[in-house]
Structures are given as C-alpha cells and as structure tokens.
PDB file of N, CA, C and O in Angstrom, chain B, residues numbered from 101:
ATOM      1  N   UNK B 101     -88.194 -10.183 -63.825  1.00  0.00           N
ATOM      2  CA  UNK B 101     -87.923 -10.704 -64.816  1.00  0.00           C
ATOM      3  C   UNK B 101     -87.790 -10.999 -65.747  1.00  0.00           C
ATOM      4  O   UNK B 101     -88.856 -11.552 -66.017  1.00  0.00           O
ATOM      5  N   UNK B 102     -86.793 -11.088 -67.100  1.00  0.00           N
ATOM      6  CA  UNK B 102     -86.707 -10.614 -68.925  1.00  0.00           C
ATOM      7  C   UNK B 102     -87.278 -11.548 -69.346  1.00  0.00           C
ATOM      8  O   UNK B 102     -87.008 -12.749 -69.361  1.00  0.00           O
ATOM      9  N   UNK B 103     -88.390 -10.768 -69.824  1.00  0.00           N
ATOM     10  CA  UNK B 103     -89.515 -11.455 -71.774  1.00  0.00           C
ATOM     11  C   UNK B 103     -88.726 -10.635 -72.725  1.00  0.00           C
ATOM     12  O   UNK B 103     -88.475  -9.433 -72.806  1.00  0.00           O
ATOM     13  N   UNK B 104     -88.343 -11.947 -73.586  1.00  0.00           N
ATOM     14  CA  UNK B 104     -88.065 -12.055 -74.851  1.00  0.00           C
ATOM     15  C   UNK B 104     -88.982 -12.035 -76.094  1.00  0.00           C
ATOM     16  O   UNK B 104     -89.365 -13.117 -76.539  1.00  0.00           O
ATOM     17  N   UNK B 105     -89.192 -11.395 -76.423  1.00  0.00           N
ATOM     18  CA  UNK B 105     -90.666 -10.965 -77.423  1.00  0.00           C
ATOM     19  C   UNK B 105     -90.272 -11.418 -78.363  1.00  0.00           C
ATOM     20  O   UNK B 105     -89.117 -10.994 -78.394  1.00  0.00           O
ATOM     21  N   UNK B 106     -90.483 -12.311 -79.626  1.00  0.00           N
ATOM     22  CA  UNK B 106     -90.276 -11.951 -81.709  1.00  0.00           C
ATOM     23  C   UNK B 106     -89.871 -11.137 -82.146  1.00  0.00           C
ATOM     24  O   UNK B 106     -90.342 -10.001 -82.097  1.00  0.00           O
ATOM     25  N   UNK B 107     -88.934 -11.458 -82.672  1.00  0.00           N
ATOM     26  CA  UNK B 107     -88.706 -10.359 -83.699  1.00  0.00           C
ATOM     27  C   UNK B 107     -89.848  -9.714 -83.990  1.00  0.00           C
ATOM     28  O   UNK B 107     -90.807 -10.439 -84.253  1.00  0.00           O
ATOM     29  N   UNK B 108     -90.131  -7.702 -84.033  1.00  0.00           N
ATOM     30  CA  UNK B 108     -91.001  -7.417 -84.980  1.00  0.00           C
ATOM     31  C   UNK B 108     -90.222  -6.567 -86.063  1.00  0.00           C
ATOM     32  O   UNK B 108     -89.251  -5.810 -86.038  1.00  0.00           O
ATOM     33  N   UNK B 109     -91.256  -7.125 -87.203  1.00  0.00           N
ATOM     34  CA  UNK B 109     -90.052  -5.639 -88.308  1.00  0.00           C
ATOM     35  C   UNK B 109     -90.363  -4.842 -88.217  1.00  0.00           C
ATOM     36  O   UNK B 109     -89.603  -4.052 -88.776  1.00  0.00           O
ATOM     37  N   UNK B 110     -91.498  -4.187 -87.606  1.00  0.00           N
ATOM     38  CA  UNK B 110     -91.340  -2.419 -87.502  1.00  0.00           C
ATOM     39  C   UNK B 110     -90.117  -2.608 -86.654  1.00  0.00           C
ATOM     40  O   UNK B 110     -89.396  -1.800 -87.239  1.00  0.00           O
ATOM     41  N   UNK B 111     -89.331  -3.115 -85.652  1.00  0.00           N
ATOM     42  CA  UNK B 111     -87.954  -2.103 -85.414  1.00  0.00           C
ATOM     43  C   UNK B 111     -87.295  -1.722 -86.533  1.00  0.00           C
ATOM     44  O   UNK B 111     -87.908  -0.849 -87.147  1.00  0.00           O
ATOM     45  N   UNK B 112     -86.939  -1.837 -86.704  1.00  0.00           N
ATOM     46  CA  UNK B 112     -85.775  -1.702 -88.378  1.00  0.00           C
ATOM     47  C   UNK B 112     -86.482   0.482 -88.645  1.00  0.00           C
ATOM     48  O   UNK B 112     -85.573   1.311 -88.602  1.00  0.00           O
ATOM     49  N   UNK B 113     -87.081   0.708 -88.737  1.00  0.00           N
ATOM     50  CA  UNK B 113     -88.308   1.745 -88.894  1.00  0.00           C
ATOM     51  C   UNK B 113     -88.230   2.023 -87.521  1.00  0.00           C
ATOM     52  O   UNK B 113     -87.066   2.228 -87.175  1.00  0.00           O
ATOM     53  N   UNK B 114     -88.794   2.077 -86.899  1.00  0.00           N
ATOM     54  CA  UNK B 114     -88.106   2.309 -85.684  1.00  0.00           C
ATOM     55  C   UNK B 114     -87.556   3.424 -85.108  1.00  0.00           C
ATOM     56  O   UNK B 114     -87.889   4.471 -84.553  1.00  0.00           O
ATOM     57  N   UNK B 115     -86.128   2.511 -85.611  1.00  0.00           N
ATOM     58  CA  UNK B 115     -84.522   3.277 -84.993  1.00  0.00           C
ATOM     59  C   UNK B 115     -84.583   4.267 -86.292  1.00  0.00           C
ATOM     60  O   UNK B 115     -84.547   5.446 -85.940  1.00  0.00           O
ATOM     61  N   UNK B 116     -84.639   4.141 -87.255  1.00  0.00           N
ATOM     62  CA  UNK B 116     -84.750   5.571 -88.027  1.00  0.00           C
ATOM     63  C   UNK B 116     -85.350   6.446 -87.782  1.00  0.00           C
ATOM     64  O   UNK B 116     -84.825   7.404 -88.350  1.00  0.00           O
ATOM     65  N   UNK B 117     -86.038   6.691 -87.346  1.00  0.00           N
ATOM     66  CA  UNK B 117     -86.588   7.616 -86.736  1.00  0.00           C
ATOM     67  C   UNK B 117     -85.687   8.294 -85.734  1.00  0.00           C
ATOM     68  O   UNK B 117     -85.276   9.427 -85.983  1.00  0.00           O
ATOM     69  N   UNK B 118     -85.416   7.794 -84.828  1.00  0.00           N
ATOM     70  CA  UNK B 118     -85.246   7.975 -83.294  1.00  0.00           C
ATOM     71  C   UNK B 118     -84.300   8.197 -83.996  1.00  0.00           C
ATOM     72  O   UNK B 118     -83.931   9.315 -83.634  1.00  0.00           O
ATOM     73  N   UNK B 119     -83.251   7.657 -85.259  1.00  0.00           N
ATOM     74  CA  UNK B 119     -81.673   8.197 -85.440  1.00  0.00           C
ATOM     75  C   UNK B 119     -81.799   9.493 -86.241  1.00  0.00           C
ATOM     76  O   UNK B 119     -80.749  10.089 -86.005  1.00  0.00           O
ATOM     77  N   UNK B 120     -82.557  10.252 -87.083  1.00  0.00           N
ATOM     78  CA  UNK B 120     -83.779  11.423 -87.506  1.00  0.00           C
ATOM     79  C   UNK B 120     -83.216  12.479 -86.569  1.00  0.00           C
ATOM     80  O   UNK B 120     -82.406  13.405 -86.573  1.00  0.00           O
ATOM     81  N   UNK B 121     -84.485  11.551 -85.374  1.00  0.00           N
ATOM     82  CA  UNK B 121     -83.507  13.023 -84.847  1.00  0.00           C
ATOM     83  C   UNK B 121     -82.867  13.471 -83.918  1.00  0.00           C
ATOM     84  O   UNK B 121     -83.033  14.510 -83.278  1.00  0.00           O
ATOM     85  N   UNK B 122     -81.747  12.293 -83.788  1.00  0.00           N
ATOM     86  CA  UNK B 122     -80.589  12.795 -82.631  1.00  0.00           C
ATOM     87  C   UNK B 122     -80.092  13.491 -84.043  1.00  0.00           C
ATOM     88  O   UNK B 122     -79.664  14.633 -84.207  1.00  0.00           O
ATOM     89  N   UNK B 123     -80.280  12.470 -84.983  1.00  0.00           N
ATOM     90  CA  UNK B 123     -78.678  13.980 -86.581  1.00  0.00           C
ATOM     91  C   UNK B 123     -79.301  15.145 -86.191  1.00  0.00           C
ATOM     92  O   UNK B 123     -78.750  16.199 -85.876  1.00  0.00           O
ATOM     93  N   UNK B 124     -80.617  14.871 -86.233  1.00  0.00           N
ATOM     94  CA  UNK B 124     -80.726  16.693 -86.373  1.00  0.00           C
ATOM     95  C   UNK B 124     -80.896  17.434 -85.227  1.00  0.00           C
ATOM     96  O   UNK B 124     -81.072  18.646 -85.351  1.00  0.00           O
ATOM     97  N   UNK B 125     -80.869  16.700 -83.619  1.00  0.00           N
ATOM     98  CA  UNK B 125     -80.278  17.188 -82.682  1.00  0.00           C
ATOM     99  C   UNK B 125     -78.642  17.969 -82.114  1.00  0.00           C
ATOM    100  O   UNK B 125     -78.189  19.016 -81.653  1.00  0.00           O
ATOM    101  N   UNK B 126     -78.235  16.574 -82.554  1.00  0.00           N
ATOM    102  CA  UNK B 126     -76.779  16.359 -82.420  1.00  0.00           C
ATOM    103  C   UNK B 126     -76.050  17.269 -83.439  1.00  0.00           C
ATOM    104  O   UNK B 126     -75.579  18.380 -83.192  1.00  0.00           O
ATOM    105  N   UNK B 127     -76.029  16.389 -85.039  1.00  0.00           N
ATOM    106  CA  UNK B 127     -75.506  17.507 -86.150  1.00  0.00           C
ATOM    107  C   UNK B 127     -74.150  17.051 -86.124  1.00  0.00           C
ATOM    108  O   UNK B 127     -73.670  16.252 -85.319  1.00  0.00           O
ATOM    109  N   UNK B 128     -73.777  17.423 -86.737  1.00  0.00           N
ATOM    110  CA  UNK B 128     -72.092  17.410 -87.681  1.00  0.00           C
ATOM    111  C   UNK B 128     -71.927  16.927 -85.541  1.00  0.00           C
ATOM    112  O   UNK B 128     -70.849  17.420 -85.210  1.00  0.00           O
ATOM    113  N   UNK B 129     -72.333  16.498 -84.757  1.00  0.00           N
ATOM    114  CA  UNK B 129     -71.260  15.921 -83.849  1.00  0.00           C
ATOM    115  C   UNK B 129     -71.305  14.613 -83.094  1.00  0.00           C
ATOM    116  O   UNK B 129     -70.867  14.193 -82.023  1.00  0.00           O
ATOM    117  N   UNK B 130     -72.158  14.056 -84.302  1.00  0.00           N
ATOM    118  CA  UNK B 130     -72.552  12.502 -84.572  1.00  0.00           C
ATOM    119  C   UNK B 130     -71.886  11.659 -85.217  1.00  0.00           C
ATOM    120  O   UNK B 130     -72.321  10.975 -86.143  1.00  0.00           O
ATOM    121  N   UNK B 131     -71.142  11.650 -84.919  1.00  0.00           N
ATOM    122  CA  UNK B 131     -70.461  10.019 -86.882  1.00  0.00           C
ATOM    123  C   UNK B 131     -70.318   9.970 -86.999  1.00  0.00           C
ATOM    124  O   UNK B 131     -69.452  10.107 -87.863  1.00  0.00           O
ATOM    125  N   UNK B 132     -71.424   9.077 -85.637  1.00  0.00           N
ATOM    126  CA  UNK B 132     -72.248   7.729 -86.662  1.00  0.00           C
ATOM    127  C   UNK B 132     -73.718   7.713 -85.398  1.00  0.00           C
ATOM    128  O   UNK B 132     -74.223   8.336 -84.464  1.00  0.00           O
ATOM    129  N   UNK B 133     -73.776   7.162 -85.786  1.00  0.00           N
ATOM    130  CA  UNK B 133     -75.593   6.984 -84.928  1.00  0.00           C
ATOM    131  C   UNK B 133     -75.763   5.766 -85.771  1.00  0.00           C
ATOM    132  O   UNK B 133     -76.160   5.734 -86.936  1.00  0.00           O
ATOM    133  N   UNK B 134     -75.174   4.129 -84.525  1.00  0.00           N
ATOM    134  CA  UNK B 134     -75.889   2.979 -85.460  1.00  0.00           C
ATOM    135  C   UNK B 134     -77.192   2.094 -84.133  1.00  0.00           C
ATOM    136  O   UNK B 134     -77.427   2.480 -82.988  1.00  0.00           O
ATOM    137  N   UNK B 135     -77.612   1.247 -84.637  1.00  0.00           N
ATOM    138  CA  UNK B 135     -78.549   0.951 -84.812  1.00  0.00           C
ATOM    139  C   UNK B 135     -78.204  -1.168 -84.223  1.00  0.00           C
ATOM    140  O   UNK B 135     -78.383  -2.079 -85.031  1.00  0.00           O
ATOM    141  N   UNK B 136     -77.707  -1.432 -82.678  1.00  0.00           N
ATOM    142  CA  UNK B 136     -77.047  -2.439 -82.498  1.00  0.00           C
ATOM    143  C   UNK B 136     -77.942  -2.424 -81.270  1.00  0.00           C
ATOM    144  O   UNK B 136     -78.553  -1.596 -80.594  1.00  0.00           O
ATOM    145  N   UNK B 137     -77.623  -4.379 -81.321  1.00  0.00           N
ATOM    146  CA  UNK B 137     -77.833  -5.155 -80.074  1.00  0.00           C
ATOM    147  C   UNK B 137     -79.186  -6.466 -81.001  1.00  0.00           C
ATOM    148  O   UNK B 137     -79.142  -6.948 -82.133  1.00  0.00           O
ATOM    149  N   UNK B 138     -79.925  -6.592 -80.200  1.00  0.00           N
ATOM    150  CA  UNK B 138     -80.842  -7.981 -80.542  1.00  0.00           C
ATOM    151  C   UNK B 138     -82.034  -7.719 -81.946  1.00  0.00           C
ATOM    152  O   UNK B 138     -82.209  -8.187 -83.071  1.00  0.00           O
ATOM    153  N   UNK B 139     -82.734  -6.566 -80.957  1.00  0.00           N
ATOM    154  CA  UNK B 139     -83.610  -5.700 -82.047  1.00  0.00           C
ATOM    155  C   UNK B 139     -82.511  -5.412 -84.119  1.00  0.00           C
ATOM    156  O   UNK B 139     -82.794  -5.034 -85.256  1.00  0.00           O
ATOM    157  N   UNK B 140     -81.433  -5.868 -83.426  1.00  0.00           N
ATOM    158  CA  UNK B 140     -81.310  -5.149 -85.035  1.00  0.00           C
ATOM    159  C   UNK B 140     -80.324  -5.925 -86.095  1.00  0.00           C
ATOM    160  O   UNK B 140     -79.503  -5.713 -86.987  1.00  0.00           O
ATOM    161  N   UNK B 141     -81.193  -7.300 -85.140  1.00  0.00           N
ATOM    162  CA  UNK B 141     -81.078  -8.613 -86.124  1.00  0.00           C
ATOM    163  C   UNK B 141     -82.363  -9.553 -86.598  1.00  0.00           C
ATOM    164  O   UNK B 141     -82.939 -10.541 -86.143  1.00  0.00           O
ATOM    165  N   UNK B 142     -82.519  -8.528 -87.994  1.00  0.00           N
ATOM    166  CA  UNK B 142     -83.394  -9.793 -88.663  1.00  0.00           C
ATOM    167  C   UNK B 142     -84.471 -11.175 -87.978  1.00  0.00           C
ATOM    168  O   UNK B 142     -83.699 -12.107 -87.751  1.00  0.00           O
ATOM    169  N   UNK B 143     -85.494 -11.464 -87.710  1.00  0.00           N
ATOM    170  CA  UNK B 143     -85.673 -12.260 -87.570  1.00  0.00           C
ATOM    171  C   UNK B 143     -85.479 -13.054 -85.769  1.00  0.00           C
ATOM    172  O   UNK B 143     -85.933 -14.146 -85.429  1.00  0.00           O
ATOM    173  N   UNK B 144     -84.678 -12.079 -84.899  1.00  0.00           N
ATOM    174  CA  UNK B 144     -83.835 -12.724 -83.590  1.00  0.00           C
ATOM    175  C   UNK B 144     -85.488 -11.723 -82.955  1.00  0.00           C
ATOM    176  O   UNK B 144     -86.119 -10.784 -83.439  1.00  0.00           O
ATOM    177  N   UNK B 145     -85.647 -12.549 -81.691  1.00  0.00           N
ATOM    178  CA  UNK B 145     -85.986 -12.395 -80.152  1.00  0.00           C
ATOM    179  C   UNK B 145     -84.950 -11.522 -79.169  1.00  0.00           C
ATOM    180  O   UNK B 145     -83.931 -11.917 -78.603  1.00  0.00           O
ATOM    181  N   UNK B 146     -85.514 -10.317 -79.165  1.00  0.00           N
ATOM    182  CA  UNK B 146     -85.154  -9.632 -78.023  1.00  0.00           C
ATOM    183  C   UNK B 146     -85.834  -8.737 -77.051  1.00  0.00           C
ATOM    184  O   UNK B 146     -86.942  -8.405 -77.474  1.00  0.00           O
ATOM    185  N   UNK B 147     -85.456  -8.093 -75.559  1.00  0.00           N
ATOM    186  CA  UNK B 147     -86.080  -7.220 -75.526  1.00  0.00           C
ATOM    187  C   UNK B 147     -86.798  -6.377 -76.512  1.00  0.00           C
ATOM    188  O   UNK B 147     -86.663  -6.587 -77.717  1.00  0.00           O
ATOM    189  N   UNK B 148     -87.742  -5.200 -75.940  1.00  0.00           N
ATOM    190  CA  UNK B 148     -88.249  -4.617 -76.692  1.00  0.00           C
ATOM    191  C   UNK B 148     -87.498  -3.361 -76.472  1.00  0.00           C
ATOM    192  O   UNK B 148     -88.328  -2.527 -76.112  1.00  0.00           O
ATOM    193  N   UNK B 149     -86.312  -2.830 -76.520  1.00  0.00           N
ATOM    194  CA  UNK B 149     -85.737  -2.235 -75.832  1.00  0.00           C
ATOM    195  C   UNK B 149     -84.981  -1.936 -77.230  1.00  0.00           C
ATOM    196  O   UNK B 149     -84.132  -2.748 -77.598  1.00  0.00           O
ATOM    197  N   UNK B 150     -85.297  -0.642 -78.129  1.00  0.00           N
ATOM    198  CA  UNK B 150     -84.099  -0.123 -79.015  1.00  0.00           C
ATOM    199  C   UNK B 150     -82.640   0.135 -78.511  1.00  0.00           C
ATOM    200  O   UNK B 150     -82.584   0.658 -77.398  1.00  0.00           O
ATOM    201  N   UNK B 151     -80.964  -0.248 -79.382  1.00  0.00           N
ATOM    202  CA  UNK B 151     -80.542  -0.065 -78.715  1.00  0.00           C
ATOM    203  C   UNK B 151     -79.285   0.839 -79.500  1.00  0.00           C
ATOM    204  O   UNK B 151     -78.843   0.324 -80.527  1.00  0.00           O
ATOM    205  N   UNK B 152     -78.806   1.908 -79.145  1.00  0.00           N
ATOM    206  CA  UNK B 152     -78.408   2.858 -80.078  1.00  0.00           C
ATOM    207  C   UNK B 152     -77.071   3.458 -79.500  1.00  0.00           C
ATOM    208  O   UNK B 152     -76.885   4.135 -78.489  1.00  0.00           O
ATOM    209  N   UNK B 153     -76.082   2.934 -80.587  1.00  0.00           N
ATOM    210  CA  UNK B 153     -74.669   3.865 -80.168  1.00  0.00           C
ATOM    211  C   UNK B 153     -74.777   4.818 -80.756  1.00  0.00           C
ATOM    212  O   UNK B 153     -75.491   4.976 -81.746  1.00  0.00           O
ATOM    213  N   UNK B 154     -73.910   5.804 -80.109  1.00  0.00           N
ATOM    214  CA  UNK B 154     -72.991   7.217 -81.325  1.00  0.00           C
ATOM    215  C   UNK B 154     -72.718   6.621 -81.182  1.00  0.00           C
ATOM    216  O   UNK B 154     -72.949   5.533 -80.653  1.00  0.00           O
ATOM    217  N   UNK B 155     -71.282   7.731 -82.162  1.00  0.00           N
ATOM    218  CA  UNK B 155     -70.613   8.006 -82.015  1.00  0.00           C
ATOM    219  C   UNK B 155     -69.912   9.692 -82.213  1.00  0.00           C
ATOM    220  O   UNK B 155     -70.177  10.361 -83.211  1.00  0.00           O
ATOM    221  N   UNK B 156     -69.147  10.122 -81.273  1.00  0.00           N
ATOM    222  CA  UNK B 156     -68.599  11.992 -81.307  1.00  0.00           C
ATOM    223  C   UNK B 156     -67.300  11.603 -81.351  1.00  0.00           C
ATOM    224  O   UNK B 156     -66.565  10.663 -81.049  1.00  0.00           O
ATOM    225  N   UNK B 157     -67.297  12.921 -81.948  1.00  0.00           N
ATOM    226  CA  UNK B 157     -66.092  13.551 -82.315  1.00  0.00           C
ATOM    227  C   UNK B 157     -64.531  13.040 -80.673  1.00  0.00           C
ATOM    228  O   UNK B 157     -64.551  12.061 -79.927  1.00  0.00           O
ATOM    229  N   UNK B 158     -64.092  13.520 -80.696  1.00  0.00           N
ATOM    230  CA  UNK B 158     -62.689  13.761 -79.157  1.00  0.00           C
ATOM    231  C   UNK B 158     -62.949  15.158 -79.074  1.00  0.00           C
ATOM    232  O   UNK B 158     -62.341  15.851 -78.257  1.00  0.00           O
TER     233      UNK B 158
END
C-alpha cells in the first residue's frame, strides 16, 4: 500500500544535508545534484522518500 504523507517542512533541509554529503564524495564528477519529485514541492503531500537526481559528465 502506498501512503501519502502530508507535506513535511523539514524535507528541503534533509535534502540539503544529503546533497552536501553527495557533493563531498562525488566532487567535480557531480555537475548537478537536484531535489526532484513530490517532496521537492512545498505544500504537496508525498511518499516519505526524498528523490535525488545526480547529473555527471559522460
């Protein structure tokens, strides 16, 4: 069963913490690290999973 939680205002801060860790590990290989999906939309209910897209150079 899929559960949609109400919006959690801490999701953006949680993403920023994860983004910083990924940036530190990946270094210059990561061109972009973006918060995507429903948890990135303020006020929108979502599954309690932070989706992250990492863009790297080919």
